[in-house]
C-alpha positions in Angstrom: -17.8 -89.9 9.5 -18.8 -87.5 6.8 -20.8 -90.2 5.5 -23.9 -89.0 6.8 -23.7 -85.5 6.5 -25.7 -85.8 2.5 -26.5 -89.3 2.3 -28.4 -90.0 4.9 -30.8 -87.3 3.4 -31.4 -89.8 1.1 -33.8 -92.5 3.1 -35.7 -94.1 0.4 -37.1 -97.3 -0.7 -34.3 -98.9 -2.3 -31.9 -101.9 -3.6 -29.9 -103.6 -1.2 -26.1 -104.1 -1.7 -24.4 -106.8 0.1 -20.9 -106.3 -0.5 -19.1 -105.2 3.0 -18.2 -101.6 3.2 -17.8 -99.3 6.1 -18.3 -96.5 4.4 -22.1 -95.3 4.0 -23.7 -94.7 0.5 -26.7 -93.6 -0.9 -29.9 -95.9 -1.1 -30.8 -96.6 -4.5 -34.5 -96.5 -6.0 -34.7 -99.9 -7.4 -36.7 -99.2 -10.5 -35.6 -98.0 -13.8 -35.6 -94.4 -14.7 -38.4 -93.6 -16.7 -38.7 -94.2 -20.3 -38.4 -90.8 -21.9 -34.7 -90.6 -19.5 -33.2 -93.8 -20.7 -34.2 -93.2 -24.5 -32.4 -90.0 -24.2 -29.3 -91.7 -22.2 -29.3 -94.3 -24.9 -29.4 -91.7 -27.8 -26.4 -89.9 -26.2 -24.1 -92.6 -25.7 -24.7 -94.0 -29.4 -24.1 -90.6 -30.4 -20.8 -90.1 -28.3 -19.7 -93.6 -29.4 -19.6 -92.5 -33.1 -17.7 -89.2 -31.9 -14.9 -91.3 -30.4 -14.9 -93.9 -32.6 -15.7 -96.6 -29.8 -17.0 -99.8 -30.3 -18.4 -100.1 -26.9 -19.2 -98.2 -23.6 -20.5 -99.2 -20.4 -23.0 -96.3 -18.4 -24.3 -95.8 -15.5 -26.9 -93.3 -14.3 -28.6 -93.2 -10.3 -30.8 -90.9 -9.6 -32.0 -92.5 -6.1 -35.2 -90.1 -5.8 -36.0 -92.1 -9.4 -34.2 -95.1 -10.5 -31.2 -96.0 -12.3 -30.1 -96.9 -15.7 -27.0 -99.1 -16.0 -26.0 -100.5 -19.8 -23.9 -101.6 -21.8 -23.5 -100.9 -25.3 -22.0 -102.2 -28.6 -19.2 -105.2 -28.9 -16.1 -105.5 -27.3 -13.8 -105.2 -30.3 -13.7 -103.7 -33.5 -15.5 -105.8 -36.4 -16.4 -108.1 -33.5 -19.8 -109.7 -32.5 -19.4 -109.9 -28.5 -21.7 -107.8 -26.8 -20.6 -105.8 -24.1 -21.6 -106.5 -20.6 -22.2 -103.9 -17.7 -19.6 -106.6 -14.9 -16.6 -106.1 -17.3 -13.3 -104.7 -16.0 -11.5 -101.7 -17.6 -9.2 -99.2 -16.9 -9.9 -96.4 -14.6 -7.7 -94.1 -16.1 -7.7 -90.6 -14.4 -10.2 -91.4 -11.8 -7.4 -93.4 -10.3 -6.1 -89.5 -9.3 -9.2 -89.0 -7.3 -8.2 -92.8 -5.7 -4.4 -92.0 -5.2 -5.7 -88.7 -3.3 -8.3 -90.5 -1.3 -5.1 -92.2 0.3 -3.6 -89.3 0.8 -6.4 -87.6 3.3 -6.6 -91.0 4.8 -3.3 -91.1 6.4 -4.0 -87.5 7.1 -6.8 -88.5 9.3 -4.8 -90.8 10.7 -2.2 -88.4 11.7 0.4 -89.9 9.8 1.1 -86.9 7.5 -0.1 -83.4 7.1 -0.6 -81.6 3.2 1.6 -78.9 3.7 4.4 -81.7 4.4 7.0 -80.9 1.5 7.2 -83.8 -1.0 10.8 -83.5 -0.3 11.0 -85.0 3.3 9.6 -88.3 1.8 11.3 -88.3 -2.1 14.8 -87.9 -2.8 14.4 -86.4 -5.8 16.0 -82.8 -7.3 13.8 -80.2 -8.3 11.1 -80.5 -6.3 11.8 -78.3 -3.6 8.9 -76.4 -2.4 6.1 -78.6 -3.1 4.0 -80.1 -1.0 1.9 -83.0 -0.7 -1.7 -81.2 -1.0 -0.1 -79.3 -4.0 0.7 -82.7 -5.7 -3.2 -83.5 -5.1 -4.3 -80.1 -6.4 -2.5 -80.0 -9.1 -1.0 -77.1 -8.2 2.5 -78.2 -7.9 4.0 -76.2 -11.1 5.2 -79.5 -12.3 5.3 -80.2 -15.9 3.4 -83.4 -17.8 5.5 -86.2 -19.0 2.6 -87.7 -21.4 3.4 -84.9 -23.8 7.1 -87.0 -23.8 5.7 -90.3 -23.6 2.2 -90.3 -25.1 3.4 -92.2 -28.5 5.5 -94.4 -26.4 2.9 -95.7 -24.3 1.0 -96.1 -27.7 3.7 -97.8 -29.7 4.6 -100.3 -27.2 2.0 -100.5 -24.5 3.6 -103.5 -22.2 6.7 -102.0 -21.9 6.9 -101.2 -18.1 7.6 -97.6 -16.9 9.8 -96.5 -13.8 8.3 -93.6 -11.8 11.3 -92.1 -11.8 11.8 -91.8 -15.3 8.3 -90.3 -15.7 8.7 -87.9 -12.7 11.9 -86.8 -13.9 10.8 -85.9 -17.5 7.8 -84.0 -16.0 10.3 -82.2 -13.6 12.4 -81.1 -16.8 9.2 -79.9 -18.6 7.9 -77.6 -15.5 7.3 -73.8 -16.0 7.9 -70.7 -14.2 4.8 -71.3 -12.1 5.7 -71.0 -8.2 4.3 -74.3 -6.4 0.6 -73.3 -5.2 0.1 -70.4 -7.1 -2.3 -71.7 -10.2 -4.3 -75.0 -11.2 -2.2 -77.2 -13.9 -3.3 -80.5 -14.5 -1.0 -83.4 -15.3 -0.2 -86.6 -14.1 3.5 -86.1 -13.0 2.4 -85.1 -9.6 0.0 -87.7 -9.2 3.2 -90.6 -10.0 5.2 -88.6 -7.7 2.4 -88.6 -4.8 2.3 -92.6 -5.1 5.8 -92.3 -4.6 5.5 -90.3 -1.5 2.2 -92.2 -0.4 4.5 -95.7 -0.5 7.0 -94.1 1.9 5.1 -92.7 4.2 2.5 -95.9 4.3 5.9 -98.5 4.3 3.6 -100.5 2.3 3.0 -101.0 -1.9 0.7 -98.5 -3.5 -1.2 -101.8 -4.0 -1.9 -102.3 -0.6 -2.8 -98.2 0.5 -5.8 -98.7 -2.0 -7.1 -101.9 -0.7 -6.4 -100.3 3.2 -7.9 -96.5 2.0 -10.3 -97.2 -1.5 -11.3 -100.9 -2.0 -11.9 -102.4 1.6 -13.9 -99.6 3.0 -16.0 -98.6 0.1 -16.7 -102.1 -1.2 -15.0 -102.3 -4.2 -14.8 -105.5 -4.3 -14.0 -105.9 -8.3 -11.0 -102.9 -8.2 -7.4 -103.3 -8.3 -3.9 -101.4 -8.7 -2.6 -104.3 -10.8 1.7 -104.8 -11.0 3.6 -103.5 -14.0 3.9 -106.8 -15.4 0.0 -107.0 -15.2 -0.4 -106.4 -18.6 -4.3 -108.1 -19.5 -7.6 -106.9 -17.8 -9.3 -109.7 -15.6 -12.2 -111.2 -17.5 -14.6 -110.5 -18.4 -13.4 -107.5 -20.1 -13.4 -105.5 -23.5 -10.3 -104.4 -26.2 -9.1 -100.8 -26.1 -8.2 -98.8 -28.8 -6.4 -96.2 -29.9 -6.4 -94.6 -33.8 -2.6 -94.0 -34.6 -2.0 -91.8 -37.3 -5.2 -90.9 -38.3 -6.0 -94.2 -39.5 -9.2 -94.5 -38.6 -10.2 -97.9 -40.5 -7.5 -99.9 -38.5 -7.4 -98.9 -34.9 -4.7 -100.1 -32.7 -5.7 -102.7 -30.1 -3.9 -101.6 -27.0 -5.9 -104.0 -24.8 -2.6 -105.2 -23.2 -0.4 -102.5 -21.7 1.5 -102.0 -18.7 -0.3 -99.6 -16.3 3.2 -98.7 -14.8 2.6 -95.8 -17.8 0.7 -93.7 -16.0 0.7 -95.4 -12.1 -0.9 -93.7 -9.6 -2.2 -91.0 -12.1 -4.3 -93.9 -14.2 -3.4 -97.7 -13.1 -6.4 -98.9 -11.3 -8.7 -101.2 -12.7 -12.3 -101.3 -12.0 -16.1 -102.1 -13.2 -18.9 -99.2 -13.4 -20.6 -100.6 -10.5 -17.3 -100.3 -8.1 -16.7 -96.6 -9.8 -20.0 -95.7 -8.8 -19.7 -96.6 -5.0 -15.9 -94.3 -5.3 -17.8 -91.7 -7.0 -20.4 -91.2 -4.2 -17.8 -91.6 -1.2 -15.4 -89.3 -2.8 -17.8 -86.6 -3.6 -19.4 -86.8 -0.4 -16.2 -87.1 1.8 -17.6 -90.5 3.1 -14.0 -92.1 4.2 -12.7 -88.6 5.8 -13.5 -86.9 9.1 -15.8 -83.6 9.0 -12.3 -81.7 8.8 -10.9 -83.4 6.4 -14.2 -84.0 4.0 -14.5 -80.1 3.9 -10.5 -79.6 3.2 -11.3 -82.1 0.1 -13.6 -79.5 -1.5 -11.9 -75.9 -0.6 -11.5 -75.8 -4.4 -9.0 -73.5 -6.8 -10.0 -72.3 -10.2 -9.3 -74.0 -13.6 -8.0 -70.6 -14.9 -8.3 -69.3 -18.4 -11.5 -69.1 -19.7 -12.9 -72.0 -18.1 -16.5 -71.3 -16.5 -16.6 -69.7 -12.9 -18.9 -73.1 -12.2 -15.9 -75.3 -12.8 -12.9 -76.0 -10.1 -10.4 -78.3 -8.3 -10.7 -79.8 -5.2 -7.9 -82.5 -3.8 -8.0 -85.2 -7.1 -11.2 -84.4 -8.3 -13.3 -81.6 -10.1 -16.1 -79.6 -8.9 -19.0 -79.2 -11.7 -21.7 -77.0 -10.2 -22.9 -79.4 -7.5 -21.3 -82.7 -9.3 -18.2 -83.7 -8.1 -15.5 -85.9 -9.6 -12.9 -87.1 -12.2 -12.4 -87.8 -15.7 -9.5 -88.5 -18.2 -7.9 -91.3 -20.4 -5.4 -94.1 -20.3 -4.6 -95.6 -24.0 -7.2 -97.8 -24.7 -10.0 -96.6 -22.8 -11.7 -93.3 -21.8 -13.6 -92.6 -18.6 -15.4 -90.2 -15.9 -17.5 -90.4 -12.8 -19.4 -87.5 -10.8 -21.7 -87.3 -8.3 -23.8 -85.1 -6.8 -23.2 -85.3 -2.4 -26.7 -84.0 -1.8 -28.6 -85.3 -3.9 -26.9 -88.8 -4.8 -27.1 -88.1 -8.6 -24.0 -90.1 -9.9 -22.8 -90.9 -13.6 -20.3 -93.5 -14.9 -19.3 -93.5 -18.3 -16.6 -95.8 -20.1 -15.8 -95.6 -23.9 -13.2 -98.6 -25.0 -11.5 -96.0 -27.2 -9.4 -93.5 -26.3 -9.0 -91.3 -29.5 -10.7 -88.4 -28.9 -9.8 -85.6 -26.5 -10.7 -86.4 -22.8 -13.1 -83.7 -22.6 -15.5 -85.8 -24.6 -16.7 -88.3 -21.9 -16.9 -85.3 -19.5 -19.1 -84.1 -21.6 -21.0 -87.0 -22.5 -21.5 -87.4 -18.3 -22.6 -84.4 -17.8 -24.9 -84.6 -20.4 -26.6 -87.8 -19.0 -26.9 -85.9 -15.6 -28.8 -83.2 -17.4 -31.5 -86.1 -18.5 -30.9 -87.7 -15.2 -31.5 -84.4 -12.9 -35.2 -83.7 -13.9 -36.3 -87.5 -14.1 -39.8 -87.9 -12.1 -39.6 -89.0 -9.0 -41.2 -92.5 -7.7 -43.0 -93.3 -5.1 -43.5 -91.1 -2.4 -39.7 -88.9 -3.3 -39.6 -85.9 -4.3 -37.3 -84.4 -7.6 -34.8 -82.3 -6.4 -34.5 -78.3 -7.1 -32.8 -78.5 -10.6 -28.9 -77.1 -9.9 -27.0 -77.7 -12.6 -25.3 -74.9 -14.7 -25.2 -76.4 -18.0 -27.5 -77.8 -20.4 -27.6 -81.0 -22.2 -27.4 -79.3 -25.3 -24.0 -77.5 -24.8 -22.5 -80.8 -23.6 -23.8 -82.3 -27.0 -21.8 -79.2 -28.5 -18.8 -80.0 -26.7 -18.5 -83.2 -27.8 -19.1 -82.7 -31.2 -16.4 -80.0 -31.0 -13.8 -82.9 -29.8 -15.4 -85.4 -32.0 -12.5 -87.9 -34.0 -12.8 -90.0 -37.5 -15.7 -87.7 -38.2 
């Protein structure tokens, strides 16, 4: 398995994890990160919560050569006094996309499908001719994004169940002139369509496929893909908020919602430690054969004036040496990144989704910058610096997309 390629290099004194898993993950130093680093992390998270109008946050930073910092901040609801805790469940949002692609790549390894297979072989929808399964996973399908049409409906009527075909049909109608495979264009439509295809390929529900290819092998015991009618999060869980109409004094509580509004693009429920496990496995290609793990990170440029150190693989971003995914669903914004060589991993959750998704990704990268130079513990060695951004740059990016300031 590809898990042994980079992760086996991290032979460190670490804390044990008794959860069943067939995927190898890096050992973790069982001590806290140095106090100077944890202070930087705490200050950055507190600042970002203010910029995002979020009452709470859960953040985890793991630097295997040094230590870890898993912390909850703020309160579970606006104006409340119940503190956040690190074991709380939350909506995974766009990190679900990486999990959906993990299912696809697992089916590829099982010989049941190929990335070049036309989607139309599995889904009888008009307007998807010439699009392959791999293009859906890599966001090069040319499809439009249904969220431009339905975002207000998602917030104003969050518990309404949605049908995949309705979402996909709108995305198809919003498609431009870009030929399939010609360029990256991030959207949710392709992943919902991919989820439809995966159910037909696998002959079972998407929930079962996540269990088989993601949650069970990686040991994500607190994660699940709830049904459209399951509108509440399992306990313990925080509330989630979205500012509507610019009324920052009274953000709307959208804690209860149907995960079908994003489905295979955002419907998974998880925890910080489960998301850490997934980020590390996904970044390293651990669940896959060596050939598939290599293919997974054959990236395409993001286009425009995006820095050249940013690109997109099959279901996740490559930012320098960090790999992962980020995004939002009404009420929550999440990010999860990991470096497959060093094991440096960052997970961020804010229980507010008003700010642009770039804020949560910028926070994650800022925290990675702090942890990347953390002093080594014991006989370990600090990896050579390799991140092509600074903490100050990420702070400015967060400030640029702030809300309610």
